[in-house]
C-alpha positions as a printed Julia matrix, in Angstrom:
149×3 Matrix{Float64}:
  14.23   -6.37  -10.48
  15.17   -9.88  -12.19
  18.01  -11.14  -10.37
  20.88  -13.53  -11.6
  18.86  -13.83  -15.55
  21.5   -16.11  -18.12
  22.19  -14.04  -20.92
  23.23  -16.1   -23.95
  24.96  -14.13  -26.57
  25.46  -14.93  -30.58
  29.1   -16.72  -30.1
  29.99  -15.98  -26.91
  30.09  -17.59  -23.44
  26.72  -17.14  -21.37
  26.77  -14.56  -18.92
  24.75  -13.66  -15.41
  23.54  -10.15  -15.13
  20.41   -8.96  -12.98
  17.31   -7.19  -15.65
  16.05   -3.53  -14.74
  12.7    -4.7   -16.33
  10.85   -7.46  -17.65
  12.13   -8.22  -21.08
   8.74   -6.73  -22.8
   7.74   -8.19  -26.56
   8.56   -4.15  -27.94
  11.49   -3.89  -26.52
  15.04   -3.7   -28.97
  17.48   -3.85  -26.18
  17.55   -5.67  -22.78
  18.7    -3.04  -20.16
  20.59   -5.15  -17.24
  23.02   -3.94  -14.46
  25.95   -6.4   -12.64
  27.28   -8.07  -15.58
  29.59  -10.82  -14.93
  30.37  -14.35  -16.07
  28.95  -17.36  -14.43
  31.98  -18.09  -12.31
  31.14  -14.88  -11.13
  34.12  -12.55  -12.49
  33.51   -9.96  -14.22
  33.78   -9.95  -17.82
  37.55   -9.0   -19.75
  35.65   -7.1   -22.1
  33.68   -4.52  -19.07
  35.26   -1.07  -18.04
  33.24   -1.21  -14.59
  31.32   -3.94  -12.96
  28.9    -1.26  -11.19
  27.67    0.39  -14.79
  24.25    0.06  -16.77
  24.82   -1.71  -20.01
  22.75   -1.52  -23.41
  22.43   -4.81  -25.13
  20.68   -5.32  -28.26
  18.55   -8.32  -28.36
  20.13   -8.94  -32.25
  22.98  -10.4   -30.29
  21.07  -12.91  -28.21
  20.15  -15.67  -28.76
  17.93  -16.22  -25.43
  17.5   -15.52  -21.63
  17.93  -17.89  -19.12
  15.03  -16.91  -16.07
  15.15  -19.31  -13.02
  12.15  -19.7   -11.3
  13.29  -18.69   -8.14
  14.2   -14.52   -9.84
  10.45  -14.56  -11.7
   9.23  -15.55   -7.55
  11.09  -12.8    -5.91
  10.4   -10.25   -8.46
   6.75  -10.87   -8.21
   7.04  -10.74   -4.53
   8.58   -7.05   -4.98
   6.28   -5.65   -7.73
   3.54   -7.74   -5.27
   5.03   -5.24   -2.57
   5.19   -2.03   -4.57
   1.51   -2.56   -5.42
   0.14   -3.19   -1.75
   2.32    0.18   -0.82
   1.23    2.06   -3.48
  -2.34    1.34   -2.9
  -1.41    2.17    0.77
  -1.04    5.66    0.04
  -3.94    5.52   -2.73
  -5.99    4.7     0.39
  -4.52    7.3     2.51
  -5.05    9.9    -0.32
  -8.76    8.6    -0.35
  -8.92    9.44    3.55
  -7.23   12.82    3.92
 -10.01   14.14    1.15
 -12.64   11.97    3.17
 -15.45   13.2     5.57
 -13.75   11.76    8.38
 -10.92   13.54    7.96
 -12.26   16.92    7.85
 -14.08   15.79   11.42
 -11.92   18.06   14.09
 -10.68   15.67   16.42
  -8.93   16.88   19.41
  -5.33   14.71   19.58
  -4.77   16.28   23.2
  -7.89   15.36   24.82
  -7.81   12.31   26.43
  -9.62    9.16   24.97
 -12.4     9.02   27.95
 -13.17   12.58   28.6
 -16.18   13.75   27.54
 -17.98   17.5    28.26
 -20.56   17.37   31.06
 -24.69   17.07   30.01
 -25.92   19.91   29.04
 -28.02   22.28   30.75
 -31.95   22.48   29.28
 -34.18   25.16   29.86
 -37.96   23.98   30.28
 -39.44   27.23   28.99
 -40.97   28.37   32.84
 -37.43   30.22   33.67
 -36.4    27.02   35.72
 -33.54   24.51   33.93
 -32.39   20.85   34.29
 -29.32   18.98   34.15
 -29.48   15.77   31.11
 -27.9    13.46   30.74
 -27.8    11.62   26.85
 -28.13    8.18   28.39
 -30.83    8.65   30.36
 -34.35    7.93   28.86
 -36.53   10.53   28.68
 -39.1    10.77   31.56
 -41.93   11.76   28.62
 -40.69    8.81   26.72
 -41.25    6.45   29.89
 -45.18    7.85   30.53
 -45.72    7.04   26.91
 -44.23    3.57   27.31
 -45.78    2.14   30.46
 -49.43    3.56   29.45
 -48.88    1.64   25.81
 -47.86   -1.41   27.61
 -51.37   -1.22   29.97
 -53.58   -0.57   26.57
 -52.32   -3.57   25.53
 -53.4    -5.72   29.26
């Protein structure tokens, strides 16, 4: 909303209003709220100041839009677009692969299951630690190092 725009009406004193949206070249009317005189009082032809007013552009000479109004309007539009982008990103994430993972919010962040018990094929079993390198891998590394010497 553009605030404190001065509307210069044909053969009338200028009025101050808050525009609902930016005027576009295709508009035939100006839609505004909070219509007041330059000194902040309610004009005599207005019944209720909290109404929405539709002024035909044929009756308007020109609009005086202050730089502060434009900057505030652009900041508001940027914030609105950022909010829309955040909602779109949230919706995209909700449909993504990470959102479909089975999260356990009740689990402690540092908790994990104990190492799995792996069978050796001969009926015996041993516990494996996923962070510990495999014995066969270590043997092959040693052999490769000895061959290079």
